[in-house]
Each structure stands twice: as structure tokens, then as C-alpha cells.
MMTF fields as JSON, N, C-alpha, C and O atoms, coordinates in Angstrom:
{
  "mmtfVersion": "1.0.0",
  "mmtfProducer": "UNKNOWN",
  "numBonds": 387,
  "numAtoms": 388,
  "numGroups": 97,
  "numChains": 1,
  "numModels": 1,
  "chainsPerModel": [1],
  "groupsPerChain": [97],
  "chainIdList": ["A"],
  "bondAtomList": [4, 2, 8, 6, 12, 10, 16, 14, 20, 18, 24, 22, 28, 26, 32, 30, 36, 34, 40, 38, 44, 42, 48, 46, 52, 50, 56, 54, 60, 58, 64, 62, 68, 66, 72, 70, 76, 74, 80, 78, 84, 82, 88, 86, 92, 90, 96, 94, 100, 98, 104, 102, 108, 106, 112, 110, 116, 114, 120, 118, 124, 122, 128, 126, 132, 130, 136, 134, 140, 138, 144, 142, 148, 146, 152, 150, 156, 154, 160, 158, 164, 162, 168, 166, 172, 170, 176, 174, 180, 178, 184, 182, 188, 186, 192, 190, 196, 194, 200, 198, 204, 202, 208, 206, 212, 210, 216, 214, 220, 218, 224, 222, 228, 226, 232, 230, 236, 234, 240, 238, 244, 242, 248, 246, 252, 250, 256, 254, 260, 258, 264, 262, 268, 266, 272, 270, 276, 274, 280, 278, 284, 282, 288, 286, 292, 290, 296, 294, 300, 298, 304, 302, 308, 306, 312, 310, 316, 314, 320, 318, 324, 322, 328, 326, 332, 330, 336, 334, 340, 338, 344, 342, 348, 346, 352, 350, 356, 354, 360, 358, 364, 362, 368, 366, 372, 370, 376, 374, 380, 378, 384, 382],
  "bondOrderList": [1, 1, 1, 1, 1, 1, 1, 1, 1, 1, 1, 1, 1, 1, 1, 1, 1, 1, 1, 1, 1, 1, 1, 1, 1, 1, 1, 1, 1, 1, 1, 1, 1, 1, 1, 1, 1, 1, 1, 1, 1, 1, 1, 1, 1, 1, 1, 1, 1, 1, 1, 1, 1, 1, 1, 1, 1, 1, 1, 1, 1, 1, 1, 1, 1, 1, 1, 1, 1, 1, 1, 1, 1, 1, 1, 1, 1, 1, 1, 1, 1, 1, 1, 1, 1, 1, 1, 1, 1, 1, 1, 1, 1, 1, 1, 1],
  "groupList": [{"groupName": "MET", "atomNameList": ["N", "CA", "C", "O"], "elementList": ["N", "C", "C", "O"], "formalChargeList": [0, 0, 0, 0], "bondAtomList": [1, 0, 2, 1, 3, 2], "bondOrderList": [1, 1, 2], "singleLetterCode": "M", "chemCompType": "L-PEPTIDE LINKING"}, {"groupName": "ASN", "atomNameList": ["N", "CA", "C", "O"], "elementList": ["N", "C", "C", "O"], "formalChargeList": [0, 0, 0, 0], "bondAtomList": [1, 0, 2, 1, 3, 2], "bondOrderList": [1, 1, 2], "singleLetterCode": "N", "chemCompType": "L-PEPTIDE LINKING"}, {"groupName": "LYS", "atomNameList": ["N", "CA", "C", "O"], "elementList": ["N", "C", "C", "O"], "formalChargeList": [0, 0, 0, 0], "bondAtomList": [1, 0, 2, 1, 3, 2], "bondOrderList": [1, 1, 2], "singleLetterCode": "K", "chemCompType": "L-PEPTIDE LINKING"}, {"groupName": "PHE", "atomNameList": ["N", "CA", "C", "O"], "elementList": ["N", "C", "C", "O"], "formalChargeList": [0, 0, 0, 0], "bondAtomList": [1, 0, 2, 1, 3, 2], "bondOrderList": [1, 1, 2], "singleLetterCode": "F", "chemCompType": "L-PEPTIDE LINKING"}, {"groupName": "SER", "atomNameList": ["N", "CA", "C", "O"], "elementList": ["N", "C", "C", "O"], "formalChargeList": [0, 0, 0, 0], "bondAtomList": [1, 0, 2, 1, 3, 2], "bondOrderList": [1, 1, 2], "singleLetterCode": "S", "chemCompType": "L-PEPTIDE LINKING"}, {"groupName": "GLU", "atomNameList": ["N", "CA", "C", "O"], "elementList": ["N", "C", "C", "O"], "formalChargeList": [0, 0, 0, 0], "bondAtomList": [1, 0, 2, 1, 3, 2], "bondOrderList": [1, 1, 2], "singleLetterCode": "E", "chemCompType": "L-PEPTIDE LINKING"}, {"groupName": "THR", "atomNameList": ["N", "CA", "C", "O"], "elementList": ["N", "C", "C", "O"], "formalChargeList": [0, 0, 0, 0], "bondAtomList": [1, 0, 2, 1, 3, 2], "bondOrderList": [1, 1, 2], "singleLetterCode": "T", "chemCompType": "L-PEPTIDE LINKING"}, {"groupName": "HIS", "atomNameList": ["N", "CA", "C", "O"], "elementList": ["N", "C", "C", "O"], "formalChargeList": [0, 0, 0, 0], "bondAtomList": [1, 0, 2, 1, 3, 2], "bondOrderList": [1, 1, 2], "singleLetterCode": "H", "chemCompType": "L-PEPTIDE LINKING"}, {"groupName": "GLN", "atomNameList": ["N", "CA", "C", "O"], "elementList": ["N", "C", "C", "O"], "formalChargeList": [0, 0, 0, 0], "bondAtomList": [1, 0, 2, 1, 3, 2], "bondOrderList": [1, 1, 2], "singleLetterCode": "Q", "chemCompType": "L-PEPTIDE LINKING"}, {"groupName": "PRO", "atomNameList": ["N", "CA", "C", "O"], "elementList": ["N", "C", "C", "O"], "formalChargeList": [0, 0, 0, 0], "bondAtomList": [1, 0, 2, 1, 3, 2], "bondOrderList": [1, 1, 2], "singleLetterCode": "P", "chemCompType": "L-PEPTIDE LINKING"}, {"groupName": "ILE", "atomNameList": ["N", "CA", "C", "O"], "elementList": ["N", "C", "C", "O"], "formalChargeList": [0, 0, 0, 0], "bondAtomList": [1, 0, 2, 1, 3, 2], "bondOrderList": [1, 1, 2], "singleLetterCode": "I", "chemCompType": "L-PEPTIDE LINKING"}, {"groupName": "LEU", "atomNameList": ["N", "CA", "C", "O"], "elementList": ["N", "C", "C", "O"], "formalChargeList": [0, 0, 0, 0], "bondAtomList": [1, 0, 2, 1, 3, 2], "bondOrderList": [1, 1, 2], "singleLetterCode": "L", "chemCompType": "L-PEPTIDE LINKING"}, {"groupName": "VAL", "atomNameList": ["N", "CA", "C", "O"], "elementList": ["N", "C", "C", "O"], "formalChargeList": [0, 0, 0, 0], "bondAtomList": [1, 0, 2, 1, 3, 2], "bondOrderList": [1, 1, 2], "singleLetterCode": "V", "chemCompType": "L-PEPTIDE LINKING"}, {"groupName": "ASP", "atomNameList": ["N", "CA", "C", "O"], "elementList": ["N", "C", "C", "O"], "formalChargeList": [0, 0, 0, 0], "bondAtomList": [1, 0, 2, 1, 3, 2], "bondOrderList": [1, 1, 2], "singleLetterCode": "D", "chemCompType": "L-PEPTIDE LINKING"}, {"groupName": "GLY", "atomNameList": ["N", "CA", "C", "O"], "elementList": ["N", "C", "C", "O"], "formalChargeList": [0, 0, 0, 0], "bondAtomList": [1, 0, 2, 1, 3, 2], "bondOrderList": [1, 1, 2], "singleLetterCode": "G", "chemCompType": "PEPTIDE LINKING"}, {"groupName": "ARG", "atomNameList": ["N", "CA", "C", "O"], "elementList": ["N", "C", "C", "O"], "formalChargeList": [0, 0, 0, 0], "bondAtomList": [1, 0, 2, 1, 3, 2], "bondOrderList": [1, 1, 2], "singleLetterCode": "R", "chemCompType": "L-PEPTIDE LINKING"}, {"groupName": "TYR", "atomNameList": ["N", "CA", "C", "O"], "elementList": ["N", "C", "C", "O"], "formalChargeList": [0, 0, 0, 0], "bondAtomList": [1, 0, 2, 1, 3, 2], "bondOrderList": [1, 1, 2], "singleLetterCode": "Y", "chemCompType": "L-PEPTIDE LINKING"}, {"groupName": "TRP", "atomNameList": ["N", "CA", "C", "O"], "elementList": ["N", "C", "C", "O"], "formalChargeList": [0, 0, 0, 0], "bondAtomList": [1, 0, 2, 1, 3, 2], "bondOrderList": [1, 1, 2], "singleLetterCode": "W", "chemCompType": "L-PEPTIDE LINKING"}, {"groupName": "CYS", "atomNameList": ["N", "CA", "C", "O"], "elementList": ["N", "C", "C", "O"], "formalChargeList": [0, 0, 0, 0], "bondAtomList": [1, 0, 2, 1, 3, 2], "bondOrderList": [1, 1, 2], "singleLetterCode": "C", "chemCompType": "L-PEPTIDE LINKING"}],
  "groupTypeList": [0, 1, 2, 2, 3, 4, 5, 2, 6, 7, 1, 2, 8, 3, 6, 9, 5, 10, 11, 0, 8, 9, 6, 12, 4, 4, 13, 1, 9, 10, 11, 3, 8, 10, 3, 3, 11, 4, 9, 13, 8, 1, 8, 4, 12, 5, 10, 12, 5, 6, 13, 10, 10, 13, 3, 14, 5, 10, 6, 8, 15, 12, 2, 4, 14, 5, 4, 12, 3, 10, 2, 1, 2, 1, 8, 8, 6, 11, 5, 4, 16, 16, 2, 1, 2, 5, 5, 1, 8, 1, 3, 17, 16, 3, 6, 7, 18],
  "groupIdList": [1, 2, 3, 4, 5, 6, 7, 8, 9, 10, 11, 12, 13, 14, 15, 16, 17, 18, 19, 20, 21, 22, 23, 24, 25, 26, 27, 28, 29, 30, 31, 32, 33, 34, 35, 36, 37, 38, 39, 40, 41, 42, 43, 44, 45, 46, 47, 48, 49, 50, 51, 52, 53, 54, 55, 56, 57, 58, 59, 60, 61, 62, 63, 64, 65, 66, 67, 68, 69, 70, 71, 72, 73, 74, 75, 76, 77, 78, 79, 80, 81, 82, 83, 84, 85, 86, 87, 88, 89, 90, 91, 92, 93, 94, 95, 96, 97],
  "secStructList": [7, 7, 7, 7, 7, 7, 3, 3, 3, 6, 6, 3, 3, 3, 7, 2, 2, 2, 2, 6, 1, 7, 7, 1, 7, 7, 1, 1, 7, 7, 7, 3, 3, 3, 3, 3, 3, 7, 7, 1, 6, 6, 7, 7, 3, 3, 3, 3, 3, 3, 1, 1, 7, 7, 2, 2, 2, 2, 2, 2, 2, 2, 2, 6, 6, 7, 3, 3, 3, 3, 3, 3, 1, 7, 2, 2, 2, 2, 2, 2, 2, 2, 2, 2, 2, 2, 2, 6, 7, 7, 7, 7, 7, 7, 1, 7, 7],
  "xCoordList": [53.114, 52.627, 52.698, 51.947, 53.581, 53.713, 52.69, 52.878, 51.618, 50.564, 50.934, 51.53, 50.575, 50.83, 49.692, 48.525, 50.025, 49.038, 48.688, 49.569, 47.428, 47.036, 45.861, 45.078, 45.751, 44.672, 43.992, 44.651, 42.688, 41.943, 41.442, 40.729, 41.81, 41.372, 40.958, 41.753, 39.732, 39.22, 39.489, 39.94, 39.212, 39.362, 40.794, 41.001, 41.776, 43.175, 43.771, 43.396, 44.682, 45.323, 46.697, 47.509, 46.961, 48.241, 48.887, 48.231, 50.154, 50.903, 51.794, 52.058, 52.269, 53.131, 54.364, 54.834, 54.893, 56.072, 55.764, 56.589, 54.574, 54.186, 53.901, 54.293, 53.222, 52.872, 54.099, 54.074, 55.174, 56.339, 57.397, 58.441, 57.17, 58.139, 58.072, 56.98, 59.214, 59.202, 58.492, 58.784, 57.568, 56.868, 57.334, 56.851, 58.264, 58.773, 60.157, 61.036, 60.355, 61.685, 62.529, 62.183, 63.626, 64.461, 65.879, 66.103, 66.829, 68.205, 68.39, 69.254, 67.589, 67.661, 66.611, 65.438, 67.012, 66.003, 65.114, 65.54, 63.888, 62.971, 63.408, 63.541, 63.629, 64.049, 62.958, 62.259, 62.831, 61.891, 62.665, 63.713, 62.147, 62.666, 61.637, 60.461, 62.09, 61.21, 61.656, 62.816, 60.728, 61.005, 60.395, 59.182, 61.228, 60.767, 60.863, 61.961, 59.725, 59.689, 59.467, 58.431, 60.447, 60.368, 59.53, 59.543, 58.797, 57.972, 58.754, 58.15, 60.091, 60.891, 60.867, 60.325, 61.456, 61.431, 62.188, 61.844, 63.21, 63.989, 63.308, 63.745, 62.256, 61.54, 62.516, 62.502, 63.358, 64.364, 63.731, 62.679, 64.403, 63.93, 65.045, 66.191, 64.693, 65.626, 65.131, 63.96, 66.023, 65.652, 66.4, 67.624, 65.643, 66.214, 65.862, 64.704, 66.864, 66.621, 66.772, 67.781, 65.759, 65.757, 64.949, 64.121, 65.196, 64.391, 63.334, 62.492, 63.372, 62.388, 61.859, 62.639, 60.547, 59.934, 59.68, 58.994, 60.233, 60.062, 58.858, 58.982, 57.693, 56.47, 56.504, 55.815, 57.278, 57.421, 58.059, 57.59, 59.134, 59.805, 58.902, 58.849, 58.196, 57.302, 56.213, 55.925, 55.607, 54.566, 55.109, 54.466, 56.291, 56.912, 57.179, 56.945, 57.658, 57.983, 56.731, 56.73, 55.666, 54.404, 53.839, 53.328, 53.928, 53.448, 54.236, 53.706, 55.511, 56.326, 56.099, 56.715, 55.205, 54.841, 55.433, 55.158, 56.238, 56.833, 55.831, 54.916, 56.017, 55.251, 56.122, 57.343, 55.485, 56.232, 55.647, 54.434, 56.524, 56.133, 56.985, 58.193, 56.354, 57.068, 56.895, 55.784, 58.011, 58.0, 58.882, 59.932, 58.452, 59.343, 60.376, 60.067, 61.608, 62.688, 62.806, 62.996, 62.702, 62.841, 61.465, 60.912, 60.927, 59.569, 59.373, 58.307, 60.361, 60.188, 59.853, 58.981, 60.528, 60.274, 58.85, 58.167, 58.393, 57.054, 55.987, 54.921, 56.247, 55.252, 54.919, 53.747, 55.924, 55.65, 54.876, 54.014, 55.162, 54.44, 52.979, 52.083, 52.739, 51.366, 50.585, 49.378, 51.244, 50.558, 50.042, 48.899, 50.88, 50.458, 49.364, 48.43, 49.469, 48.48, 47.127, 46.087, 47.137, 45.891, 45.167, 43.937, 45.896, 45.27, 44.462, 43.481, 44.872, 44.204, 43.111, 42.443, 42.907, 41.925, 40.536, 40.357, 39.562, 38.164, 37.713, 37.737, 37.306, 36.902, 35.438, 34.633, 35.097, 33.721, 33.461, 34.4, 32.212, 31.861, 30.484, 29.722, 30.184, 28.873, 27.88, 28.205, 26.69, 25.657, 24.765, 24.077, 24.767, 23.992, 24.527, 25.254, 24.156, 24.597, 23.479, 23.663],
  "yCoordList": [78.815, 77.661, 76.404, 75.455, 76.392, 75.237, 75.338, 76.101, 74.58, 74.615, 73.702, 72.643, 74.119, 73.281, 72.309, 72.701, 71.053, 70.02, 70.124, 70.271, 70.049, 70.046, 69.112, 68.877, 68.598, 67.674, 68.199, 68.491, 68.315, 68.791, 67.592, 66.745, 67.521, 66.433, 67.02, 67.673, 66.787, 67.264, 68.754, 69.172, 69.545, 70.996, 71.462, 72.594, 70.624, 71.018, 70.959, 70.099, 71.852, 71.903, 71.244, 71.641, 70.253, 69.572, 69.77, 69.594, 70.129, 70.224, 68.999, 68.35, 68.663, 67.484, 67.534, 66.496, 68.74, 68.839, 68.308, 67.629, 68.622, 68.151, 66.658, 65.927, 66.198, 64.785, 63.895, 62.756, 64.391, 63.561, 63.701, 63.055, 64.521, 64.617, 63.355, 62.876, 62.81, 61.591, 61.817, 62.777, 60.936, 61.026, 59.936, 59.838, 59.124, 58.031, 58.424, 58.733, 58.415, 58.72, 57.458, 56.409, 57.58, 56.42, 56.886, 58.038, 55.991, 56.315, 56.377, 57.103, 55.625, 55.611, 56.554, 56.451, 57.473, 58.351, 57.554, 56.548, 58.009, 57.353, 57.7, 58.874, 56.688, 56.888, 56.417, 55.439, 57.134, 56.773, 56.401, 56.979, 55.434, 55.121, 55.633, 55.277, 56.473, 57.006, 56.407, 56.534, 55.758, 55.123, 55.983, 56.197, 56.478, 57.241, 56.331, 55.939, 55.995, 55.117, 55.957, 56.606, 55.939, 56.737, 56.031, 54.803, 56.809, 56.206, 55.916, 55.667, 55.944, 55.707, 54.233, 53.391, 53.944, 52.59, 51.6, 50.418, 52.076, 51.212, 50.983, 50.135, 51.721, 51.663, 51.813, 51.019, 52.837, 53.05, 53.466, 54.103, 53.086, 53.371, 54.079, 53.631, 55.185, 55.901, 55.734, 55.979, 55.319, 55.119, 56.142, 56.253, 56.891, 57.909, 57.557, 57.276, 57.572, 57.365, 58.706, 59.391, 59.078, 60.381, 60.335, 59.445, 61.297, 61.401, 62.495, 62.65, 63.255, 64.308, 64.118, 63.928, 64.168, 63.999, 65.368, 66.201, 65.598, 66.859, 66.732, 66.219, 67.198, 67.072, 67.929, 67.61, 68.995, 69.807, 69.011, 69.039, 68.3, 67.464, 66.323, 66.003, 65.711, 64.604, 65.083, 64.421, 66.226, 66.784, 67.062, 66.742, 67.656, 67.981, 66.709, 66.692, 65.666, 64.438, 63.692, 63.076, 63.741, 63.121, 63.864, 63.239, 65.197, 65.995, 65.694, 65.818, 65.295, 64.972, 63.54, 63.107, 62.797, 61.464, 60.312, 59.153, 60.6, 59.525, 58.998, 59.71, 57.75, 57.178, 57.256, 57.125, 57.471, 57.632, 56.703, 56.665, 55.955, 55.102, 55.486, 55.686, 55.589, 55.958, 54.83, 54.358, 54.411, 53.31, 53.711, 54.326, 53.359, 53.612, 52.497, 51.328, 52.884, 51.906, 51.118, 49.902, 51.767, 51.07, 50.702, 51.387, 49.627, 49.165, 48.811, 49.088, 48.21, 47.759, 48.906, 48.767, 50.03, 51.182, 51.664, 51.948, 51.759, 52.262, 51.26, 51.659, 49.972, 48.966, 49.044, 48.971, 49.19, 49.261, 50.522, 50.493, 51.623, 52.874, 52.73, 53.099, 52.189, 52.061, 51.023, 51.174, 49.986, 48.978, 49.621, 49.389, 50.427, 51.124, 52.136, 52.293, 52.812, 53.818, 53.162, 53.699, 52.001, 51.302, 50.859, 50.846, 50.5, 50.065, 51.187, 50.926, 52.44, 53.586, 54.184, 55.126, 53.672, 54.242, 53.703, 52.54, 54.577, 54.166, 54.038, 55.019, 52.858, 52.636, 52.998, 52.831, 53.492, 53.849, 53.498, 53.314, 53.406, 53.071, 53.635, 53.986, 53.714, 54.188, 53.033, 51.916, 53.292, 52.262, 52.403, 51.455, 53.585, 53.809, 55.05, 55.852, 55.194, 56.356, 57.359, 58.404],
  "zCoordList": [93.609, 92.893, 93.76, 93.535, 94.733, 95.602, 96.725, 97.674, 96.622, 97.626, 98.773, 98.577, 99.968, 101.132, 101.317, 101.332, 101.457, 101.734, 103.207, 104.054, 103.503, 104.91, 105.098, 104.177, 106.273, 106.595, 107.848, 108.846, 107.794, 108.945, 109.726, 109.188, 110.978, 111.833, 113.171, 113.847, 113.541, 114.823, 115.023, 116.09, 114.001, 114.036, 114.279, 114.716, 114.009, 114.103, 112.709, 111.912, 112.408, 111.101, 111.206, 112.042, 110.376, 110.367, 109.006, 107.98, 108.983, 107.736, 107.635, 108.647, 106.43, 106.28, 107.174, 107.639, 107.418, 108.267, 109.665, 110.275, 110.164, 111.489, 111.45, 112.359, 110.403, 110.312, 110.202, 110.668, 109.593, 109.355, 110.435, 110.343, 111.457, 112.53, 113.368, 113.672, 113.747, 114.544, 115.872, 116.585, 116.197, 117.467, 118.416, 119.544, 117.961, 118.779, 119.265, 118.46, 120.575, 121.083, 120.973, 121.515, 120.27, 120.015, 119.738, 119.366, 119.921, 119.586, 118.078, 117.587, 117.345, 115.889, 115.326, 115.683, 114.448, 113.845, 112.896, 112.328, 112.732, 111.799, 110.388, 110.042, 109.584, 108.203, 107.26, 107.523, 106.161, 105.115, 103.867, 103.577, 103.132, 101.808, 100.815, 100.884, 99.891, 98.856, 97.531, 97.14, 96.848, 95.561, 94.465, 94.445, 93.552, 92.399, 91.177, 90.782, 90.578, 89.416, 88.169, 88.02, 87.278, 86.053, 85.002, 84.913, 84.2, 83.148, 81.87, 80.826, 81.933, 80.732, 80.337, 81.053, 79.201, 78.661, 79.557, 79.604, 80.263, 81.153, 82.495, 83.273, 82.774, 84.053, 85.222, 86.162, 85.149, 86.182, 87.506, 87.544, 88.585, 89.941, 90.7, 90.706, 91.337, 92.203, 93.639, 93.929, 94.532, 95.932, 96.776, 96.703, 97.581, 98.458, 99.896, 100.205, 100.777, 102.205, 102.906, 102.742, 103.692, 104.343, 105.63, 105.826, 106.5, 107.715, 107.585, 108.47, 106.489, 106.224, 104.807, 103.874, 104.642, 103.329, 102.717, 103.308, 101.536, 100.818, 99.889, 98.777, 100.344, 99.556, 98.292, 97.323, 98.279, 97.073, 95.949, 94.811, 96.275, 95.273, 94.825, 93.638, 95.766, 95.415, 94.466, 93.469, 94.766, 93.898, 92.507, 91.507, 92.443, 91.155, 90.343, 89.135, 90.98, 90.263, 89.81, 88.744, 90.61, 90.196, 88.99, 88.06, 88.998, 87.861, 86.592, 85.488, 86.744, 85.57, 85.087, 84.113, 85.776, 85.305, 86.086, 85.775, 87.09, 87.886, 88.907, 89.322, 89.303, 90.411, 91.655, 91.577, 92.81, 94.053, 95.111, 95.319, 95.774, 96.891, 98.091, 97.963, 99.261, 100.481, 101.494, 101.738, 102.076, 103.044, 104.217, 104.032, 105.426, 106.562, 106.618, 106.392, 106.925, 106.886, 108.184, 108.142, 109.321, 110.594, 111.122, 111.983, 110.603, 110.889, 112.361, 112.909, 113.018, 114.399, 115.338, 116.196, 115.19, 116.052, 115.881, 116.864, 114.636, 114.376, 114.786, 115.257, 114.62, 114.992, 116.474, 116.844, 117.328, 118.76, 119.102, 119.98, 118.432, 118.672, 118.272, 119.031, 117.073, 116.596, 117.395, 117.583, 117.861, 118.668, 119.956, 120.349, 120.614, 121.831, 121.529, 122.316, 120.418, 120.052, 119.772, 120.154, 119.104, 118.788, 120.05, 120.08, 121.078, 122.319, 122.963, 123.66, 122.734, 123.344, 122.47, 122.896, 121.268, 120.351, 120.634, 120.994, 120.462, 120.48, 119.035, 118.291, 118.63, 117.257, 117.079, 117.995, 115.899, 115.585, 114.135, 113.359, 113.768, 112.403, 112.101, 113.001, 110.801, 110.368, 110.411, 110.007, 110.892, 110.881, 109.66, 109.283, 109.035, 107.814, 107.102, 107.688, 105.834, 105.058, 104.917, 104.294]
}
């Protein structure tokens, strides 16, 4: 019943486990903050800090009616990585549909 999410990009298959592995070499591991917002009357929020995202749990909690937000905790490490990556990207766009 637990389906694996996958994204096809340039004829390569990526699973969430691969997408969430840290690609930045650093002394500090990449941490994520996951916010689970309950639909109860108190609008309670559970915050989990982790270095691995469990998509099975996220799927289960969304199906039960919770909202889920994922944020990276150590923004500085990721910003420098993405800035370097953006410099090497070739941008493209559609000219018509």
C-alpha cells in the first residue's frame, strides 16, 4: 500500500531517499524541520527535526487530515550550494504552447 514517490528527470529515476541525501559536504549535517499541523480544534503543531525525511509517515499523516510543511534548518549551508549550482545552470523557457 505504501507507494514509492519517484520523479523522472532527464531519463533518470530518483527516489525520495536519493533526493534527500545531503549533497553538501559539511561538518554540520543537513537538518530538516517538519511541521505537522493537526486539524483539531486547538490547531496543535508538532515540530520534528531530522536529517532523513520519512515520506511514508508524511503520506500517512496527510491522509489523516494533517497539513505538513518541510523546511531546511541550516539555510546557510544550502544557500551557498544552490548559489554555486545556479551559476552552472543553463536556463530555458517556452516561447509558445
